[in-house]
C-alpha positions in Angstrom: 96.7 148.6 121.5 97.4 147.9 117.4 97.8 144.4 118.3 94.6 143.9 119.3 92.8 145.7 116.5 94.6 143.2 114.3 93.9 140.2 116.3 89.6 141.6 115.4 90.4 141.9 112.1 92.0 138.4 111.6 88.9 137.1 113.4 86.7 138.8 111.5 88.0 138.2 108.1 88.3 134.4 109.0 84.8 134.3 110.9 83.5 136.3 107.1 85.3 133.6 104.9 83.8 130.9 107.2 80.4 131.9 106.5 80.6 132.5 103.4 82.0 128.7 102.5 79.2 127.7 104.6 77.1 129.0 102.6 78.5 128.4 99.1 78.4 124.7 100.7 74.8 124.9 101.7 73.9 126.9 98.5 75.6 123.7 96.3 73.9 120.8 98.7 70.2 122.3 98.4 70.4 123.3 95.4 69.7 127.0 96.5 71.8 130.5 95.6 70.8 132.9 92.7 68.1 131.8 90.2 68.2 135.2 87.6 65.8 134.8 84.6 67.0 134.1 81.2 66.6 136.8 78.7 63.1 136.3 77.3 64.9 134.6 73.9 66.3 131.9 75.9 63.0 131.4 78.2 60.5 129.3 76.6 56.6 128.9 77.9 54.7 130.4 80.7 56.3 132.1 83.4 53.7 130.4 85.7 54.2 126.7 84.0 53.8 123.7 86.5 57.5 122.6 85.4 59.9 124.9 85.6 63.0 123.9 84.0 67.1 125.5 84.2 69.5 123.7 82.2 73.1 124.8 82.6 74.7 123.8 79.1 77.6 124.0 76.9 77.0 124.6 72.7 80.8 122.4 72.5 79.5 119.5 75.1 78.3 116.0 73.2 75.7 115.5 75.8 74.7 118.7 75.5 73.3 118.0 72.0 71.9 115.1 72.6 69.7 116.5 75.5 68.9 119.3 73.0 67.1 117.3 71.5 65.5 115.2 74.1 64.5 118.4 75.6 63.0 119.2 72.4 60.6 116.8 72.8 59.5 117.1 76.0 58.6 120.5 74.9 56.7 119.4 72.4 54.8 116.7 74.5 53.9 119.0 77.4 54.0 122.4 75.6 52.1 124.8 77.8 53.1 122.8 81.1 56.8 123.5 81.2 58.7 126.7 81.4 62.3 126.2 80.3 65.4 128.7 80.6 68.4 127.7 78.5 71.7 128.5 80.7 75.4 129.0 79.2 77.8 127.0 80.6 81.0 127.0 78.7 83.6 124.6 79.6 86.3 127.1 78.9 89.4 124.7 79.7 87.7 122.1 77.7 86.1 123.9 74.6 88.0 126.4 73.0 85.0 127.6 71.1 81.9 127.2 73.7 82.6 130.6 75.1 82.0 132.1 71.4 79.2 130.3 70.2 77.7 131.2 73.0 78.2 135.0 72.7 76.8 134.1 68.3 73.5 132.7 69.8 72.7 135.5 72.1 73.6 137.6 69.5 71.4 135.9 67.5 69.1 135.5 69.7 68.8 139.7 70.0 67.9 139.2 66.0 65.1 136.7 67.4 66.5 133.9 66.3 68.0 132.4 69.3 66.6 128.6 68.9 67.1 128.0 65.5 71.3 129.5 65.4 71.4 126.6 69.1 69.9 124.4 66.7 72.1 124.7 64.3 75.7 124.7 66.6 74.2 121.6 68.6 73.9 119.8 65.2 77.1 120.5 63.4 78.9 120.4 66.7 81.7 118.4 65.2 82.4 120.5 62.4 83.4 123.6 64.4 84.3 123.1 68.0 87.9 121.7 67.9 88.5 124.4 65.6 92.7 125.6 65.3 91.1 128.8 64.4 87.6 130.5 65.3 85.4 128.6 63.2 84.1 129.8 59.5 81.2 127.5 60.5 79.7 130.6 62.5 79.2 133.3 60.3 77.8 130.5 57.7 74.8 130.1 60.4 74.4 133.5 60.5 74.2 133.7 57.0 71.9 131.1 56.3 69.6 132.4 58.9 69.5 135.6 57.5 70.9 137.7 60.5 72.8 140.4 60.4 76.6 139.6 60.5 78.4 142.3 61.0 75.8 143.3 63.8 76.3 140.1 65.4 80.5 140.5 65.0 80.2 144.0 67.0 77.1 141.9 69.5 79.3 138.8 70.3 82.4 141.2 71.8 80.3 144.1 74.0 80.8 143.7 77.3 77.3 143.3 78.2 76.8 140.5 75.8 80.1 138.5 77.6 78.3 139.6 80.9 75.2 138.2 80.6 77.2 135.0 80.2 79.9 135.3 83.1 76.6 136.0 84.8 75.3 132.6 84.7 78.7 131.0 84.9 78.8 132.6 88.3 75.4 131.5 89.4 75.8 128.0 88.2 78.7 127.7 90.2 77.2 128.7 93.1 75.0 125.9 92.9 77.8 123.4 92.6 77.1 122.7 88.5 80.4 120.9 87.5 79.2 118.7 84.6 77.3 119.7 81.4 74.4 119.4 81.0 72.8 120.2 84.3 69.1 120.4 84.7 67.3 121.9 87.8 63.8 120.2 87.4 61.3 122.5 89.9 64.2 123.2 91.9 65.7 119.3 91.3 69.0 118.6 90.3 69.5 116.4 86.9 72.7 115.9 85.6 72.5 114.7 81.4 69.4 113.3 79.5 69.4 110.4 81.8 68.5 111.5 84.8 66.0 114.8 83.2 63.9 111.7 81.1 63.9 110.4 85.0 62.2 113.4 86.2 60.0 113.9 83.6 58.0 110.4 83.8 56.9 111.6 86.4 55.5 115.1 85.1 52.3 113.5 84.5 51.4 113.0 88.1 52.1 117.1 89.4 49.3 118.9 89.5 48.2 121.0 86.8 50.0 119.2 83.8 48.2 119.1 80.5 49.5 117.8 77.4 
């Protein structure tokens, strides 16, 4: 009886593992999986815009810095026709300060300066990304934007701040993101600036597009 029960449990466990594995593989293949709304300070443009762009990015990534300029250009050109959601995907194994940068950027966002702080991180990436100790630039950028640094420091280590970033990472993993920047444009994957701009070239043919 015990052996039969164990056999049933083993079979059930195998089945659950099999189903969950297939579900993850299908999510990656079909670009499925949860897409949580970004916090308001990381979302730009009308929620019901005809072009919906989600970007998974890393402040320490040179390709992400380049793509940030391209994304800014698209937002200027297409304005109210694009809704852009910024998602964190720090590559922790190769970029020692990318998680810290993401946390500080979100904390700047809570003080109304996410976009400005993010721009400084990208523009000055080479100064801080490979620092041996925590970069002094994180504080310098905050002070230059007249942000409350003690408040930012407390916020950067707060469980809710880190949890928000962890959920972005988990979401990206479910979608099969393995490089930054990765975009999802109306559900279609684009990796890097080149593929982003290839898809952007088709925006004018979409219904509801206005420049």
